C-alpha positions in Angstrom: -59.5 46.8 -42.7 -57.2 43.7 -42.5 -56.8 42.0 -39.3 -53.1 43.0 -38.9 -53.9 46.6 -39.4 -56.7 46.4 -36.8 -54.3 44.7 -34.2 -51.5 47.3 -34.9 -54.1 50.1 -34.4 -55.6 48.6 -31.2 -52.2 47.9 -29.7 -51.2 51.6 -30.0 -54.6 53.0 -29.0 -54.8 50.8 -25.9 -51.2 51.1 -24.8 -49.9 47.7 -25.7 -47.1 48.7 -28.3 -45.8 51.9 -29.4 -43.1 52.6 -32.3 -39.8 52.9 -30.8 -38.5 56.5 -30.6 -41.7 57.7 -32.4 -41.2 61.3 -31.1 -38.1 61.5 -33.4 -39.3 59.6 -36.3 -38.9 56.2 -35.0 -36.2 53.5 -35.7 -36.5 50.4 -37.7 -36.8 47.1 -35.9 -37.6 48.5 -32.3 -40.7 48.7 -30.4 -41.8 50.0 -27.1 -44.2 48.1 -24.9 -46.7 50.4 -23.2 -48.3 49.9 -19.8 -50.9 47.3 -21.0 -48.1 45.6 -23.2 -45.7 45.2 -20.4 -48.5 43.5 -18.2 -49.3 40.9 -21.1 -45.5 40.4 -21.7 -44.8 39.8 -18.2 -47.8 37.4 -17.9 -46.5 35.4 -20.8 -43.0 35.2 -19.2 -44.4 34.3 -15.8 -46.5 31.5 -17.5 -43.4 30.2 -19.3 -41.1 30.3 -16.2 -43.8 28.6 -14.0 -44.2 25.7 -16.6 -40.5 25.4 -17.3 -38.9 26.0 -13.8 -41.2 26.2 -10.8 -43.4 23.2 -11.9 -40.5 21.0 -12.5 -37.7 19.3 -10.4 -35.1 19.0 -13.3 -34.8 22.7 -14.5 -33.1 25.7 -12.7 -32.9 29.3 -13.7 -30.2 31.7 -15.0 -29.8 35.2 -15.9 -26.5 35.8 -17.9 -25.0 39.1 -19.0 -25.8 40.7 -22.1 -22.3 41.6 -23.0 -19.8 38.7 -22.6 -16.2 38.1 -23.4 -15.7 38.4 -27.2 -14.2 35.0 -27.2 -17.6 33.5 -26.5 -18.9 34.7 -29.8 -15.9 33.7 -31.6 -16.0 30.1 -30.3 -19.8 29.8 -31.0 -19.1 30.9 -34.7 -21.1 33.9 -34.5 -18.2 36.3 -35.4 -17.4 34.4 -38.5 -20.9 32.9 -39.6 -23.8 34.7 -37.8 -24.9 36.1 -41.1 -27.8 36.7 -43.6 -27.4 37.0 -47.3 -27.7 40.8 -48.4 -28.8 42.2 -51.7 -29.0 45.8 -52.8 -31.5 47.4 -55.2 -29.6 49.1 -57.8 -32.4 51.7 -58.4 -32.9 53.2 -54.9 -30.0 51.4 -52.9 -32.2 49.9 -50.4 -31.0 46.5 -48.9 -32.9 43.4 -48.3 -32.2 39.7 -47.3 -31.6 37.7 -50.3 -33.4 34.8 -49.0 -36.7 36.7 -48.7 -38.1 36.5 -52.3 -41.5 37.9 -51.2 -40.0 41.1 -50.0 -37.7 41.4 -53.1 -40.6 40.8 -55.3 -42.7 43.4 -53.5 -39.9 46.0 -53.7 -39.6 45.3 -57.4 -43.4 45.6 -58.1 -43.3 48.9 -56.2 -40.6 50.3 -58.8 -42.5 48.9 -61.7 -45.7 50.6 -60.6 -43.6 53.9 -60.3 -42.8 53.5 -64.0 -39.4 51.7 -63.7 -38.9 49.5 -66.5 -36.2 47.3 -65.2 -35.1 46.7 -61.5 -31.6 45.1 -61.0 -30.2 43.6 -57.8 -26.5 43.0 -56.7 -25.0 39.7 -56.0 -25.9 38.5 -52.5 -23.2 38.8 -49.9 -23.1 37.8 -46.3 -23.9 40.4 -43.7 -23.1 39.7 -39.9 -25.9 40.3 -37.6 -24.1 41.0 -34.3 -24.3 44.4 -32.9 -20.9 45.7 -32.0 -19.9 48.0 -28.9 -16.8 48.7 -27.0 -16.2 48.0 -23.3 -14.0 50.7 -21.5 -12.9 54.3 -22.5 -10.8 53.3 -25.8 -12.7 52.3 -28.9 -10.3 49.9 -30.7 -10.1 46.1 -31.4 -8.8 45.5 -27.9 -12.0 46.6 -26.3 -14.4 45.3 -29.0 -17.4 43.4 -27.7 -21.0 42.4 -28.9 -24.4 42.5 -27.8 -25.5 38.9 -27.5 -27.1 37.5 -30.7 -28.9 34.8 -28.7 -29.2 34.0 -25.0 -28.1 30.3 -24.9 -24.4 31.1 -25.1 -24.7 32.5 -21.5 -26.1 29.0 -20.3 -23.2 27.0 -21.9 -20.5 29.1 -20.5 -22.2 28.7 -17.0 -22.6 24.9 -17.3 -19.8 24.2 -14.9 -20.8 26.9 -12.4 -24.4 25.5 -12.2 -23.1 21.8 -11.9 -20.9 22.9 -9.0 -23.2 25.3 -7.2 -26.5 23.4 -7.6 -27.7 19.9 -6.7 -28.5 18.8 -10.3 -27.8 15.8 -12.2 -27.9 15.0 -16.0 -30.8 15.0 -17.4 -31.4 18.6 -16.2 -32.1 21.9 -17.8 -31.2 25.7 -17.4 -33.8 28.1 -18.3 -33.3 31.7 -19.1 -35.4 34.8 -20.2 -33.4 37.6 -21.5 -32.9 40.1 -24.3 -30.9 39.4 -27.6 -30.0 41.6 -30.4 -29.8 41.0 -34.2 -28.9 43.7 -36.7 -31.6 42.5 -39.2 -31.1 43.6 -42.8 -34.7 44.2 -43.1 -36.7 44.3 -39.9 -40.4 44.1 -40.5 -43.7 42.3 -40.3 -44.4 44.4 -37.1 -43.2 42.5 -34.0 -42.2 39.3 -36.1 -38.7 40.5 -37.1 -37.2 43.1 -34.9 -33.7 43.9 -33.9 -34.1 43.9 -30.1 -36.2 41.0 -28.7 -36.6 38.9 -25.8 -36.0 35.1 -25.7 -37.3 32.4 -23.5 -34.9 29.5 -23.8 -34.3 26.1 -22.3 -31.0 24.2 -22.6 -31.9 20.7 -21.5 -28.7 18.6 -21.0 -29.2 14.8 -21.7 -27.1 11.6 -22.2 -26.5 11.0 -25.8 -28.5 7.9 -25.8 -31.4 9.6 -24.5 -31.4 12.7 -26.9 -34.0 11.4 -29.4 -36.6 10.5 -26.7 -36.2 13.7 -24.9 -36.4 15.6 -28.0 -39.8 13.9 -28.8 -40.9 14.8 -25.2 -40.0 18.6 -25.4 -41.8 18.9 -28.9 -45.0 17.7 -27.4 -44.6 19.6 -24.2 -44.1 22.8 -25.9 -47.0 22.5 -28.1 -49.1 21.7 -25.3 -48.0 24.9 -23.5 -48.8 27.1 -26.4 -52.4 25.6 -26.6 -52.7 26.1 -22.9 -52.3 29.8 -23.5 -55.3 30.0 -25.8 -53.8 29.8 -29.2 -56.2 28.1 -31.6 -55.2 24.5 -32.5 -55.7 24.9 -36.2 -53.4 28.0 -36.2 -50.3 26.1 -34.9 -48.4 23.0 -36.4 -45.0 21.2 -36.4 -42.7 21.6 -39.3 -39.5 19.7 -39.5 -36.5 21.5 -41.0 -35.0 20.1 -44.1 -31.3 18.9 -44.0 -30.4 21.8 -46.1 -31.7 24.5 -43.7 -30.8 22.8 -40.5 -27.8 24.3 -38.6 -24.8 22.3 -39.1 -24.5 21.2 -35.4 -28.2 20.0 -35.0 -29.0 16.4 -35.4 -32.7 17.4 -35.8 -34.8 20.6 -35.7 -38.5 21.4 -35.6 -40.5 24.6 -35.7 -43.8 25.1 -34.1 -45.3 27.3 -36.7 -48.2 29.9 -36.4 -50.5 31.0 -39.1 -50.1 34.6 -39.3 -52.8 36.6 -41.3 -51.2 37.8 -44.6 -47.8 36.1 -44.0 -48.8 32.5 -43.6 -47.1 30.0 -41.5 -44.0 31.3 -39.7 -41.8 30.2 -37.0 -43.2 30.7 -33.5 -40.9 28.4 -31.5 -37.9 26.3 -32.5 -36.9 23.1 -31.0 -33.3 21.6 -31.8 -31.2 18.8 -30.9 -27.9 20.6 -30.8 -25.9 17.4 -30.0 -22.7 17.9 -27.9 -21.5 20.7 -30.3 -21.7 23.8 -27.8 -20.2 22.2 -24.8 -17.4 20.6 -27.0 -16.7 23.8 -28.7 -16.6 26.0 -25.6 -14.4 23.3 -24.0 -12.0 23.5 -26.9 -11.8 27.3 -27.1 -11.6 27.8 -23.3 -9.3 24.8 -22.5 -11.7 23.7 -19.8 -13.2 20.2 -19.5 -16.9 20.5 -20.0 -17.8 16.9 -19.7 -20.0 15.4 -17.1 -19.3 12.5 -14.8 -22.2 10.5 -13.8 -22.0 10.1 -9.9 -24.0 6.8 -10.2 -22.2 5.0 -13.0 -18.8 7.1 -13.1 -19.3 7.5 -16.9 -18.0 10.6 -18.2 -19.3 12.1 -21.3 -20.3 15.5 -22.9 -24.0 15.9 -22.8 -26.2 16.5 -25.6 -28.4 19.5 -25.5 -32.2 19.9 -26.4 -33.1 23.3 -27.0 -36.7 24.9 -27.1 -36.5 28.5 -27.8 -39.3 31.0 -28.4 -39.2 34.7 -28.7 -41.8 36.8 -26.6 -42.6 39.3 -29.2 -43.8 36.6 -31.8 -45.8 34.9 -29.3 -47.3 38.3 -28.0 -48.4 39.1 -31.5 -49.8 35.5 -32.0 -51.8 35.7 -28.8 -53.3 39.2 -29.9 -54.3 37.9 -33.2 -56.1 34.8 -31.8 -57.6 36.8 -29.2 -59.1 39.6 -31.3 -62.8 39.2 -31.7 -65.5 41.7 -33.1 -69.3 41.9 -33.6 -71.5 44.7 -34.8 -71.3 46.3 -31.4 -67.6 46.0 -30.3 -64.0 44.6 -30.6 -62.5 42.8 -27.8 -59.5 40.7 -26.8 -60.5 37.2 -25.7 -57.3 36.6 -23.8 -57.0 33.9 -21.2 -57.9 35.7 -17.9 -54.6 34.9 -16.4 -52.7 36.7 -19.3 -54.9 39.7 -19.5 -53.2 42.9 -18.5 -55.9 43.9 -16.2 -57.9 41.2 -14.2 -60.8 43.4 -13.3 -61.7 47.0 -13.7 -63.6 49.0 -11.1 -66.2 51.6 -12.0 -68.4 54.1 -10.1 -71.6 54.2 -11.9 -71.3 57.9 -12.2 -68.2 59.9 -11.3 -69.8 63.0 -9.7 -71.4 61.1 -6.8 -69.0 61.2 -3.9 -70.8 58.3 -2.1 -70.4 56.1 -5.1 -66.7 57.0 -5.9 -65.7 56.5 -2.2 -67.3 53.1 -2.1 -65.8 52.1 -5.5 -62.4 53.3 -4.4 -62.7 51.0 -1.4 -63.5 48.1 -3.6 -60.5 49.0 -5.9 -58.0 49.1 -3.0 -59.2 45.9 -1.5 -58.9 44.0 -4.8 -55.7 45.5 -5.8 -54.1 43.6 -3.0 -54.9 40.3 -4.7 -55.2 41.1 -8.4 -54.0 43.6 -11.1 -57.0 45.9 -11.2 -57.8 49.2 -13.1 -59.9 52.2 -12.3 -61.9 54.1 -14.7 -64.5 56.8 -14.1 -64.4 58.6 -17.4 -67.5 59.0 -19.6 -70.5 56.9 -19.6 -70.5 53.3 -18.5 -71.0 51.9 -21.8 -67.8 53.5 -23.3 -65.9 52.3 -20.2 -67.1 48.8 -21.0 -65.9 49.0 -24.5 -62.6 50.4 -23.6 -61.9 47.5 -21.2 -63.1 45.1 -23.7 -60.3 46.2 -26.0 -57.7 45.7 -23.2 -59.0 42.2 -22.7 -60.2 42.7 -19.1 -62.2 39.7 -18.2 -64.4 41.4 -15.6 -65.7 44.8 -14.9 -67.0 45.7 -11.4 -69.6 48.5 -11.2 -70.6 50.2 -7.9 -74.0 51.7 -8.2 -77.0 52.9 -5.9 -77.8 49.4 -4.9 -74.4 48.9 -3.6 -74.9 51.5 -1.0 -77.9 49.8 0.1 -76.9 46.1 0.1 -73.1 45.8 -0.5 -73.5 44.1 -3.8 -71.8 45.0 -7.2 -72.5 44.3 -10.7 -69.8 42.2 -12.4 -69.9 42.0 -16.0 -68.3 39.2 -18.0 -66.0 40.4 -21.0 -67.0 37.5 -23.3 -70.7 37.1 -22.7 -71.4 40.7 -21.7 -73.8 39.1 -19.1 -74.0 40.7 -15.7 -74.8 39.4 -12.2 -74.9 40.8 -8.7 -72.0 39.6 -6.2 -71.6 40.8 -2.7 -68.4 42.7 -2.0 -67.2 40.3 0.5 -67.3 37.4 -2.0 -65.5 39.4 -4.8 -62.1 38.0 -4.1 -63.3 34.4 -4.2 -65.5 35.0 -7.1 -62.8 36.3 -9.3 -60.2 33.8 -7.9 -62.3 30.8 -8.8 -62.9 32.2 -12.3 -59.1 32.7 -12.9 
């Protein structure tokens, strides 16, 4: 079985990811995060927020609305040009992105294997990716609105609000984690291309003269963070955008790419020098002055923006792939302990001995005050270990008959499967030190 098939099966079996609306046959491009998936995703986001906001003095946070005044999207160019080229198979009338030749070729081959001698495609046309909705009781053009296609526009339109309400000076950044929506022509590749996703974005405002230096800094900083999460160094790389693929407003754009099995190198995070385009454009459309006045030099200018942007689902998938390990006895997720959905699982050696269960429950409730812990008393101890290995739980704590004598427990390490006895009064410090 291919590695991606194993990941998809494990993710569903162990409560990481479920197909959206599966009860009713599902819906393309939408996925639900199960109990363990929510924990992993939240740990990823917490790590990003810690690195980008709490560990820095030059970045503040924001949570802007998903639905904004539609003029925001007119000004940004999304209404007129947020498009993908669409082509339609003339045999079955399925539609695909014209700029994805591998998918078109695979679909063509499918028809040929079915006995179709020739497969024709329509001329490509542009398809707008914005999801439309309506605000208020009347559904007409006066109430037309859009689900945001990216989170950064909410940062730009709040630039003046942050300047006036916070003690910030350029260079500084505004960070945001939030949902975005794109009506992809052909969602696919599991979590890689979806229609509802979460972005972790930083818009870092700098003096135009400092843009190149800051751009280089953020490239290296973002790569360092990805490696700190446990991604394998030989699975990530930089790739600079060709001038023909770069957005018209960008002076420079690079991707941090991940080598996904079967698909090859694909974008994990984008880092762009967006110049002063966004603030200039919103200033023009709104009639508001979005320039910045330096309090030390009195120089007034419109800042350039350096934007590192990463999707939670793509990183989530990359981490699962790199963490997946198997040997002749088991499969396990070697997640960084601070990212694992469950830090420690607590077991009574057997579930039908009240003394063991009572003691194990006391250990569980004690550790629960300090860590995310799990409880499992089903089946034999070996099967419980294997289940926690697939979840990625770093440590399993077993309360046995010796515990009743000396107040020590068995702690099993996920990666080595080695076990050691630890006194209950040292458990918190033991786990905390390893974290």
